[in-house]
Backbone as CSV, one residue per row, in Angstrom:
resi,resn,N_x,N_y,N_z,CA_x,CA_y,CA_z,C_x,C_y,C_z
1,UNK,-23.412,-14.627,79.214,-22.408,-15.019,78.435,-22.453,-14.242,77.137
2,UNK,-21.402,-13.671,76.570,-21.439,-13.063,75.352,-20.163,-13.353,74.450
3,UNK,-19.932,-13.066,73.251,-18.968,-13.535,72.393,-18.821,-14.992,72.824
4,UNK,-19.687,-15.617,72.783,-19.636,-17.104,73.135,-19.426,-17.949,72.114
5,UNK,-18.807,-19.170,72.485,-18.593,-20.196,71.587,-19.713,-20.804,70.845
6,UNK,-19.614,-21.012,69.476,-20.730,-21.771,68.878,-20.891,-23.116,69.645
7,UNK,-22.155,-23.344,70.209,-22.533,-24.682,70.944,-22.268,-25.762,70.121
8,UNK,-22.227,-25.701,68.750,-21.970,-26.901,67.895,-20.524,-27.293,68.009
9,UNK,-19.735,-26.466,68.549,-18.320,-26.869,68.590,-17.889,-27.261,70.032
10,UNK,-18.975,-27.097,70.959,-18.654,-27.550,72.425,-18.714,-29.011,72.553
11,UNK,-17.454,-29.762,73.107,-17.502,-31.111,73.238,-18.337,-31.537,74.716
12,UNK,-18.716,-32.652,74.462,-19.491,-33.225,75.640,-18.653,-33.008,76.997
13,UNK,-17.338,-33.332,76.875,-16.576,-33.284,78.145,-16.202,-31.868,78.669
14,UNK,-16.628,-30.903,77.613,-16.188,-29.543,78.001,-17.021,-28.949,79.169
15,UNK,-16.531,-28.350,80.220,-17.332,-27.823,81.278,-17.878,-26.407,81.043
16,UNK,-17.387,-25.471,80.400,-17.717,-24.164,80.117,-17.643,-23.804,78.651
17,UNK,-18.528,-22.968,78.297,-18.312,-22.347,76.784,-17.205,-21.244,77.078
18,UNK,-16.400,-21.406,75.927,-15.287,-20.159,75.727,-16.141,-18.943,75.513
19,UNK,-16.059,-17.919,76.402,-17.028,-16.699,76.371,-16.550,-15.808,77.350
20,UNK,-17.127,-14.639,77.465,-16.891,-13.815,78.668,-18.267,-13.628,79.198
21,UNK,-18.400,-13.528,80.560,-19.563,-13.491,81.365,-19.740,-12.106,81.928
22,UNK,-21.088,-11.794,82.057,-21.450,-10.452,82.762,-22.298,-11.328,83.910
23,UNK,-21.893,-11.117,85.260,-22.530,-11.931,86.266,-23.465,-11.168,86.731
24,UNK,-24.843,-11.833,87.023,-25.963,-11.196,87.820,-26.001,-11.865,89.086
25,UNK,-25.770,-11.143,90.164,-25.656,-11.629,91.514,-26.621,-10.772,92.376
26,UNK,-27.118,-11.432,93.533,-27.754,-10.782,94.610,-27.142,-10.689,95.922
27,UNK,-27.464,-9.782,96.713,-26.973,-9.757,98.061,-27.460,-11.169,98.871
28,UNK,-26.438,-11.752,99.640,-26.655,-12.957,100.416,-26.853,-12.742,101.986
29,UNK,-26.038,-11.851,102.531,-25.833,-11.413,103.967,-26.004,-9.933,104.253
30,UNK,-26.971,-9.459,104.923,-27.093,-8.006,105.370,-25.705,-7.592,105.777
31,UNK,-25.252,-6.292,105.207,-24.147,-5.936,105.719,-22.851,-6.500,104.859
32,UNK,-23.022,-7.385,104.106,-21.779,-7.773,103.277,-22.104,-7.509,101.799
33,UNK,-21.163,-6.791,101.247,-21.272,-6.159,99.838,-21.073,-7.526,98.988
34,UNK,-21.863,-7.574,97.913,-21.767,-8.470,96.837,-22.270,-7.848,95.477
35,UNK,-21.203,-7.124,94.912,-21.739,-6.413,93.527,-22.108,-7.330,92.582
36,UNK,-22.929,-6.848,91.591,-23.476,-7.517,90.424,-22.777,-6.796,89.102
37,UNK,-23.085,-7.506,88.054,-22.510,-6.970,86.725,-20.945,-7.106,86.702
38,UNK,-20.405,-8.146,87.553,-19.132,-8.501,87.489,-18.634,-9.220,86.104
39,UNK,-17.306,-9.344,86.049,-16.837,-9.993,84.585,-16.190,-11.431,84.951
40,UNK,-16.602,-12.406,84.347,-15.690,-13.688,84.418,-15.398,-14.191,83.133
41,UNK,-14.213,-14.892,83.025,-13.624,-15.108,81.625,-13.256,-16.541,81.380
42,UNK,-14.212,-17.505,81.224,-13.894,-18.962,81.048,-13.298,-19.052,79.557
43,UNK,-12.081,-19.343,79.732,-11.237,-19.508,78.321,-10.918,-18.240,77.642
44,UNK,-10.954,-17.164,78.457,-10.861,-15.714,77.753,-10.129,-15.053,78.698
45,UNK,-9.542,-13.816,78.072,-8.673,-12.889,78.791,-9.365,-11.533,78.328
46,UNK,-9.155,-10.473,79.382,-9.451,-9.077,78.912,-8.267,-8.340,79.353
47,UNK,-8.358,-6.900,79.068,-7.270,-5.879,79.192,-8.221,-5.014,80.086
48,UNK,-7.651,-4.992,81.492,-8.325,-4.254,82.746,-7.363,-3.285,83.078
49,UNK,-7.826,-1.852,83.167,-6.897,-0.894,83.781,-5.523,-0.900,82.924
50,UNK,-5.599,-1.031,81.722,-4.405,-0.957,80.724,-3.396,-2.140,80.669
51,UNK,-3.799,-3.159,81.244,-2.912,-4.375,81.105,-3.922,-5.733,81.226
52,UNK,-3.305,-6.707,80.666,-3.892,-8.063,80.487,-4.176,-8.548,81.982
53,UNK,-5.369,-8.775,82.244,-5.710,-9.184,83.651,-5.522,-10.666,83.925
54,UNK,-4.895,-10.950,84.882,-4.669,-12.652,85.040,-5.838,-13.161,85.977
55,UNK,-6.781,-12.206,86.504,-7.794,-12.913,87.384,-8.884,-13.478,86.394
56,UNK,-9.597,-14.494,86.935,-10.670,-15.008,86.226,-11.842,-14.240,86.300
57,UNK,-12.130,-13.494,87.415,-13.337,-12.668,87.747,-12.737,-11.151,88.194
58,UNK,-13.597,-10.274,87.680,-13.369,-8.718,88.092,-14.570,-8.307,88.599
59,UNK,-14.462,-7.712,89.673,-15.739,-7.154,90.352,-15.992,-5.962,89.785
60,UNK,-17.381,-5.583,89.682,-17.811,-4.178,89.464,-17.808,-3.292,90.605
61,UNK,-18.319,-2.095,90.298,-18.459,-1.149,91.427,-19.942,-1.091,91.773
62,UNK,-20.749,-1.829,91.383,-22.209,-1.720,91.669,-22.693,-1.837,93.113
63,UNK,-23.772,-1.461,93.411,-24.345,-1.645,94.602,-24.643,-3.081,94.813
64,UNK,-25.076,-3.485,96.148,-25.417,-4.660,96.372,-27.059,-4.766,96.404
65,UNK,-27.624,-5.782,95.718,-29.214,-5.719,95.638,-29.667,-6.998,96.487
66,UNK,-30.377,-6.725,97.446,-30.995,-7.783,98.274,-32.602,-7.874,98.018
67,UNK,-32.997,-9.123,98.289,-34.325,-9.374,98.015,-34.691,-9.643,96.655
68,UNK,-35.996,-9.698,96.481,-36.691,-9.973,95.288,-37.010,-8.546,94.638
69,UNK,-36.186,-8.161,93.668,-36.353,-7.022,92.947,-35.713,-6.948,91.561
70,UNK,-36.266,-6.313,90.822,-35.880,-6.197,89.250,-34.515,-5.168,89.252
71,UNK,-33.572,-5.829,88.599,-32.454,-5.040,88.227,-32.102,-4.864,86.719
72,UNK,-31.897,-3.627,86.183,-31.557,-3.423,84.838,-30.270,-3.533,84.520
73,UNK,-29.757,-4.547,83.734,-28.385,-4.691,83.244,-28.238,-4.416,81.926
74,UNK,-27.264,-3.614,81.487,-27.027,-3.420,80.042,-25.530,-3.643,79.873
75,UNK,-25.271,-4.224,78.790,-24.044,-4.730,78.274,-23.758,-3.858,76.746
76,UNK,-22.773,-3.111,76.700,-22.424,-2.585,75.636,-21.180,-3.029,75.002
77,UNK,-21.018,-3.575,73.839,-19.850,-4.326,73.361,-19.511,-3.812,71.885
78,UNK,-18.387,-3.238,71.877,-17.931,-2.611,70.696,-16.843,-3.589,70.003
79,UNK,-17.313,-4.756,69.628,-16.506,-5.761,69.005,-15.465,-6.293,69.980
80,UNK,-14.192,-6.106,69.612,-13.156,-6.725,70.134,-12.393,-5.607,70.856
81,UNK,-13.073,-4.497,71.073,-12.332,-3.245,71.598,-12.924,-2.875,72.988
82,UNK,-13.950,-2.064,73.157,-14.251,-1.628,74.457,-15.762,-2.319,74.806
83,UNK,-15.616,-2.679,76.125,-16.963,-3.452,76.661,-17.365,-2.677,78.009
84,UNK,-18.667,-2.349,78.084,-19.122,-1.733,79.374,-20.275,-2.543,79.909
85,UNK,-20.268,-2.499,81.296,-21.287,-3.175,82.109,-22.024,-2.000,82.735
86,UNK,-23.373,-1.974,82.791,-24.118,-0.815,83.146,-25.258,-1.650,83.965
87,UNK,-25.276,-1.120,85.336,-26.405,-1.598,86.196,-27.175,-0.499,86.695
88,UNK,-28.635,-0.658,86.469,-29.506,0.452,86.792,-29.036,1.887,86.221
89,UNK,-28.737,1.943,85.145,-28.184,3.194,84.521,-26.772,3.672,84.684
90,UNK,-26.015,2.868,85.500,-24.783,3.263,86.022,-23.867,2.361,85.569
91,UNK,-22.764,2.970,84.826,-21.528,2.186,84.435,-20.739,1.904,85.585
92,UNK,-20.583,0.464,85.757,-20.004,-0.141,86.829,-18.598,-0.987,86.460
93,UNK,-18.362,-1.102,85.146,-17.187,-1.965,84.761,-16.838,-1.610,83.336
94,UNK,-15.638,-1.549,83.116,-15.029,-1.096,81.601,-13.756,-1.858,81.454
95,UNK,-13.723,-2.503,80.285,-12.432,-3.278,80.050,-12.524,-3.373,78.339
96,UNK,-11.403,-3.848,77.897,-11.063,-3.828,76.467,-10.474,-5.099,76.108
97,UNK,-10.445,-5.215,74.779,-9.698,-6.316,73.991,-9.989,-7.920,74.479
98,UNK,-11.242,-8.297,74.598,-11.590,-9.638,75.065,-11.150,-10.507,73.990
99,UNK,-10.365,-11.563,74.369,-9.720,-12.518,73.571,-9.599,-13.863,74.209
100,UNK,-9.426,-14.856,73.328,-9.168,-16.177,73.857,-7.950,-16.377,74.709
101,UNK,-7.945,-17.098,75.734,-6.710,-17.300,76.548,-7.200,-17.611,78.105
102,UNK,-6.258,-17.532,79.008,-6.450,-17.836,80.372,-6.790,-19.433,80.494
103,UNK,-7.467,-19.601,81.540,-7.798,-21.131,82.046,-9.289,-21.175,82.181
104,UNK,-9.473,-22.098,83.105,-10.761,-22.398,83.663,-11.524,-23.523,82.687
105,UNK,-11.513,-23.247,81.469,-12.246,-24.141,80.489,-11.336,-25.260,80.347
106,UNK,-12.158,-26.657,80.399,-11.295,-27.864,80.223,-12.191,-28.635,79.308
107,UNK,-11.585,-29.638,78.658,-12.188,-30.506,77.759,-12.722,-30.024,76.536
108,UNK,-11.926,-28.880,75.997,-12.316,-28.419,74.712,-11.772,-28.856,73.552
109,UNK,-12.158,-28.434,72.291,-11.560,-28.905,71.097,-10.136,-27.904,70.927
110,UNK,-9.118,-28.541,70.824,-7.850,-27.550,70.678,-7.862,-26.843,69.373
111,UNK,-8.657,-27.267,68.362,-8.764,-26.465,67.113,-9.592,-25.186,67.345
112,UNK,-10.272,-25.202,68.422,-11.196,-24.157,68.490,-10.594,-23.161,69.454
113,UNK,-9.874,-23.594,70.496,-9.242,-22.649,71.531,-7.975,-22.249,71.090
114,UNK,-7.787,-21.073,70.563,-6.695,-20.476,70.074,-6.319,-19.182,70.781
115,UNK,-5.408,-19.409,71.871,-5.193,-18.172,72.842,-4.573,-16.894,72.090
116,UNK,-4.982,-15.690,72.375,-4.589,-14.374,71.843,-5.560,-14.128,70.645
117,UNK,-6.454,-14.949,70.126,-7.385,-14.570,69.179,-8.554,-13.704,69.733
118,UNK,-8.704,-12.496,69.056,-9.498,-11.472,69.501,-10.935,-11.943,69.200
119,UNK,-11.715,-11.626,70.204,-13.093,-12.100,70.195,-14.051,-10.958,69.655
120,UNK,-14.221,-10.889,68.478,-15.129,-9.736,67.788,-16.541,-10.097,67.793
121,UNK,-16.989,-11.288,67.822,-18.357,-11.704,67.612,-18.557,-13.024,68.366
122,UNK,-19.896,-13.438,68.369,-20.199,-14.770,68.869,-21.517,-14.894,69.425
123,UNK,-21.902,-15.882,70.138,-23.250,-16.094,70.542,-23.537,-15.433,72.039
124,UNK,-24.936,-15.299,72.328,-25.273,-14.660,73.558,-26.041,-15.780,74.241
125,UNK,-25.500,-16.091,75.539,-26.098,-17.060,76.390,-26.676,-16.613,77.645
126,UNK,-27.849,-17.021,78.278,-28.163,-16.758,79.492,-28.184,-18.237,80.287
127,UNK,-27.798,-17.947,81.337,-27.698,-19.219,82.137,-28.077,-19.017,83.806
128,UNK,-28.557,-20.026,84.441,-28.726,-20.076,85.834,-27.607,-21.051,86.419
129,UNK,-26.775,-20.444,87.144,-25.676,-21.334,87.848,-26.033,-21.715,89.144
130,UNK,-26.888,-22.637,89.178,-27.296,-23.077,90.530,-28.307,-22.276,91.265
131,UNK,-28.668,-21.294,90.883,-29.719,-20.370,91.610,-30.891,-19.893,90.662
132,UNK,-31.919,-19.688,91.200,-33.116,-19.486,90.415,-32.861,-17.967,90.008
133,UNK,-33.321,-17.601,88.774,-33.179,-16.134,88.415,-34.431,-15.947,87.193
134,UNK,-35.153,-14.851,87.237,-35.905,-14.450,86.262,-35.451,-13.389,85.096
135,UNK,-35.805,-13.639,84.004,-35.389,-12.603,82.996,-36.747,-12.015,82.424
136,UNK,-36.583,-10.689,81.905,-37.842,-10.203,81.253,-37.249,-8.957,80.455
137,UNK,-38.003,-8.570,79.456,-37.688,-7.299,78.410,-36.178,-7.544,78.181
138,UNK,-35.896,-8.491,77.261,-34.605,-8.822,76.935,-34.516,-8.180,75.471
139,UNK,-33.667,-7.072,75.297,-33.444,-6.433,74.004,-32.075,-6.358,73.506
140,UNK,-31.908,-6.540,72.114,-30.729,-6.251,71.551,-30.688,-5.386,70.640
141,UNK,-29.619,-4.439,70.602,-29.489,-3.352,69.665,-28.317,-3.449,68.983
142,UNK,-28.514,-3.358,67.389,-27.384,-3.319,66.709,-26.648,-2.041,66.521
143,UNK,-25.501,-1.862,66.842,-24.699,-0.587,66.827,-24.211,-0.423,65.514
144,UNK,-24.386,-1.120,64.415,-24.051,-0.937,63.025,-25.102,-0.399,62.259
145,UNK,-24.903,0.597,61.409,-26.083,1.067,60.571,-25.476,2.325,59.799
146,UNK,-26.441,2.967,59.113,-26.372,4.023,58.233,-25.711,5.127,59.089
147,UNK,-24.615,5.769,58.618,-23.993,6.805,59.404,-24.257,8.245,58.868
148,UNK,-25.093,8.297,57.836,-25.514,9.608,57.254,-26.640,10.219,58.036
149,UNK,-26.268,11.345,58.770,-27.199,12.036,59.625,-28.486,12.477,58.908
150,UNK,-28.454,12.800,57.571,-29.424,13.023,56.835,-30.614,11.964,56.245
151,UNK,-30.182,10.794,56.456,-30.801,9.713,56.153,-31.981,9.311,57.182
152,UNK,-33.053,8.636,56.612,-34.001,8.308,57.537,-33.633,7.095,58.463
153,UNK,-32.847,6.380,58.138,-32.442,5.132,58.843,-31.177,5.401,59.741
154,UNK,-30.888,6.744,59.902,-29.621,7.133,60.718,-30.124,7.091,62.072
155,UNK,-29.311,6.553,63.135,-29.450,6.579,64.510,-28.174,7.245,65.249
156,UNK,-28.399,8.031,66.309,-27.277,8.536,66.881,-26.352,7.430,67.568
157,UNK,-26.884,6.327,67.935,-26.203,5.295,68.651,-25.318,4.487,67.639
158,UNK,-25.404,4.642,66.376,-24.649,3.842,65.463,-23.149,4.291,65.566
159,UNK,-22.219,3.221,65.790,-20.661,3.606,65.797,-20.100,3.354,64.785
160,UNK,-20.597,2.409,63.673,-19.934,2.217,62.437,-20.892,1.750,61.588
161,UNK,-20.489,1.970,60.051,-21.547,1.522,59.115,-21.635,-0.060,59.072
162,UNK,-22.733,-0.532,58.524,-23.020,-1.932,58.232,-22.536,-2.057,56.646
163,UNK,-21.737,-3.087,56.515,-21.381,-3.373,54.959,-22.555,-3.509,54.235
164,UNK,-22.504,-2.750,53.041,-23.652,-2.881,52.137,-24.828,-2.203,52.339
165,UNK,-24.873,-1.476,53.454,-26.143,-0.934,53.658,-26.004,0.684,53.262
166,UNK,-27.045,1.187,52.504,-26.929,2.489,52.050,-27.948,3.270,52.726
167,UNK,-27.925,4.666,52.556,-28.872,5.433,53.300,-30.436,5.222,52.835
168,UNK,-31.165,5.212,53.852,-32.675,4.926,53.481,-33.521,6.170,53.611
169,UNK,-34.353,6.284,52.625,-35.291,7.441,52.687,-36.705,7.042,52.579
170,UNK,-37.443,7.551,53.646,-38.938,7.277,53.614,-39.619,8.412,52.940
171,UNK,-40.321,7.918,51.830,-41.070,8.845,51.071,-42.439,8.584,50.896
172,UNK,-43.148,9.539,51.162,-44.907,9.402,50.911,-45.300,10.509,50.058
173,UNK,-46.132,9.839,49.036,-46.792,10.805,48.139,-48.379,10.476,48.023
174,UNK,-49.059,11.464,47.867,-50.350,11.341,47.489,-50.695,12.127,46.334
175,UNK,-50.720,11.391,45.086,-50.960,12.193,43.771,-51.955,11.302,43.011
176,UNK,-52.510,12.092,41.886,-53.474,11.376,40.990,-52.722,11.214,39.706
177,UNK,-51.348,11.183,39.830,-50.631,11.283,38.494,-50.422,9.639,38.062
178,UNK,-49.799,9.593,36.941,-49.309,8.281,36.481,-47.964,8.040,37.019
179,UNK,-47.476,6.678,37.552,-46.342,6.385,38.149,-45.614,5.463,37.368
180,UNK,-44.392,5.749,37.119,-43.366,4.887,36.659,-42.196,4.532,37.496
181,UNK,-41.975,3.289,37.683,-40.870,2.704,38.330,-40.024,2.029,37.480
182,UNK,-38.858,2.515,37.426,-37.997,1.892,36.306,-37.515,0.623,36.573
183,UNK,-37.645,-0.039,37.649,-37.490,-1.445,38.076,-38.429,-2.185,38.457
184,UNK,-39.806,-1.755,38.121,-40.863,-2.420,38.488,-41.808,-2.226,37.409
185,UNK,-42.796,-3.357,36.940,-43.743,-3.221,35.841,-44.609,-1.890,35.934
186,UNK,-44.717,-1.233,34.776,-45.617,-0.036,34.629,-46.846,-0.027,35.319
187,UNK,-47.235,0.623,36.220,-48.245,0.825,37.128,-49.426,1.735,36.507
188,UNK,-50.740,1.175,36.273,-51.599,1.943,35.659,-52.148,2.998,36.503
189,UNK,-52.639,4.057,36.064,-53.321,5.250,37.092,-54.327,4.704,37.664
190,UNK,-54.279,5.108,39.137,-55.581,4.925,39.930,-55.484,6.078,40.687
191,UNK,-56.655,6.366,41.312,-56.634,7.712,42.222,-56.216,7.354,43.513
192,UNK,-55.675,8.335,44.025,-55.159,8.583,45.487,-54.412,7.242,45.999
193,UNK,-53.361,6.795,45.245,-52.585,6.051,45.860,-51.647,6.355,46.848
194,UNK,-51.430,5.447,47.740,-50.537,5.882,48.889,-49.099,4.912,48.524
195,UNK,-48.069,5.654,48.258,-46.913,4.714,48.068,-45.784,5.073,49.080
196,UNK,-45.386,3.920,49.526,-44.600,3.849,50.756,-43.286,3.085,50.326
197,UNK,-42.219,3.588,50.086,-41.027,3.151,49.635,-40.021,3.083,51.064
198,UNK,-39.479,1.915,51.254,-38.699,1.914,52.515,-37.119,1.260,52.296
199,UNK,-36.429,1.525,51.237,-35.239,0.967,51.217,-34.419,1.678,50.034
200,UNK,-33.252,2.440,50.344,-32.269,2.889,49.440,-32.751,3.563,48.312
201,UNK,-33.604,4.654,48.581,-33.967,5.592,47.431,-32.813,6.478,47.020
202,UNK,-32.329,6.278,45.920,-31.355,7.021,45.470,-31.666,8.383,44.692
203,UNK,-32.599,8.499,43.963,-32.960,9.756,43.332,-34.532,9.839,43.031
204,UNK,-35.069,10.940,43.336,-36.524,11.238,43.164,-36.627,12.317,42.334
205,UNK,-37.521,12.253,41.339,-37.829,13.305,40.390,-39.368,13.217,40.042
206,UNK,-40.035,14.416,40.232,-41.468,14.275,40.145,-41.801,15.487,39.291
207,UNK,-42.597,15.141,38.314,-43.375,16.214,37.589,-44.519,15.616,36.991
208,UNK,-45.435,16.336,36.292,-46.703,15.892,35.912,-46.776,14.976,34.659
209,UNK,-45.564,15.082,33.954,-45.592,14.303,32.549,-45.089,13.028,32.968
210,UNK,-43.969,12.702,33.553,-43.488,11.427,33.992,-43.503,11.186,35.262
211,UNK,-44.127,11.862,36.021,-44.421,11.528,37.348,-43.199,11.172,38.251
212,UNK,-43.171,10.051,38.826,-41.902,9.640,39.612,-40.961,8.677,38.972
213,UNK,-39.668,9.062,39.151,-38.597,8.145,38.514,-37.638,7.795,39.636
214,UNK,-37.368,6.564,39.920,-36.477,6.209,40.909,-35.488,5.300,40.378
215,UNK,-34.065,5.344,41.170,-33.085,4.553,40.637,-32.442,3.827,41.903
216,UNK,-33.104,3.244,42.694,-32.720,2.410,43.855,-32.031,1.036,43.414
217,UNK,-31.109,0.593,44.010,-30.708,-0.591,43.759,-31.522,-1.806,44.196
218,UNK,-32.532,-1.490,45.092,-33.437,-2.537,45.529,-34.660,-1.772,46.318
219,UNK,-35.637,-2.342,46.684,-36.692,-1.852,47.398,-37.124,-3.141,48.338
220,UNK,-37.668,-2.717,49.547,-38.098,-3.911,50.330,-39.788,-3.872,50.424
221,UNK,-40.568,-2.916,50.212,-41.909,-2.877,50.134,-42.498,-1.798,49.549
222,UNK,-43.462,-2.055,48.671,-44.530,-0.949,48.194,-45.958,-1.280,48.825
223,UNK,-46.505,-0.207,49.538,-47.937,-0.600,49.758,-48.748,0.480,49.108
224,UNK,-49.916,0.168,48.929,-50.872,1.122,48.333,-52.136,1.172,49.366
């Protein structure tokens, strides 16, 4: 489940969290297809193939996986716009505009369930719905970050900037000069210091008389 309802708002009588599901299924009978990576929508709606889909579940185009084997499932979610389901490296389902709506969920708090509300964020939940399942190597990647290609904290997979995050520059110096940081107490001269700045370096100026001068809004670590 993703874009899932805050568990603190789920009532005791409620049967399912308001969420969007990426289902993990295995083959049951030889010769009978049972795709995995399907979408189900408890208390939600999606736009599939250009229109609001009335179905609770939409099958993917994945293969059927029989027996005990590891399957790699990837879910790419661009807020309340595009969602991609990927199984073993192959995109098997795409849809857009996840939002509250539809049916299936019962016993919910009516102040929480507001049909038509775009789902831009929420919780992630793993569940075993009556059948055993193993999970391993669970990874989450933030797609928001620095969009400046020249910055050290730039990544090609970023799709939009993270509010308040400035370009990060990693700078390493080995000098025997005096160092002055205008936002940190004056540091006395010591031989062969290794300075490692890791956040928001705005300007660097280096000469033998005044050594280094920085004007970042903040820093996260200095190691010697």
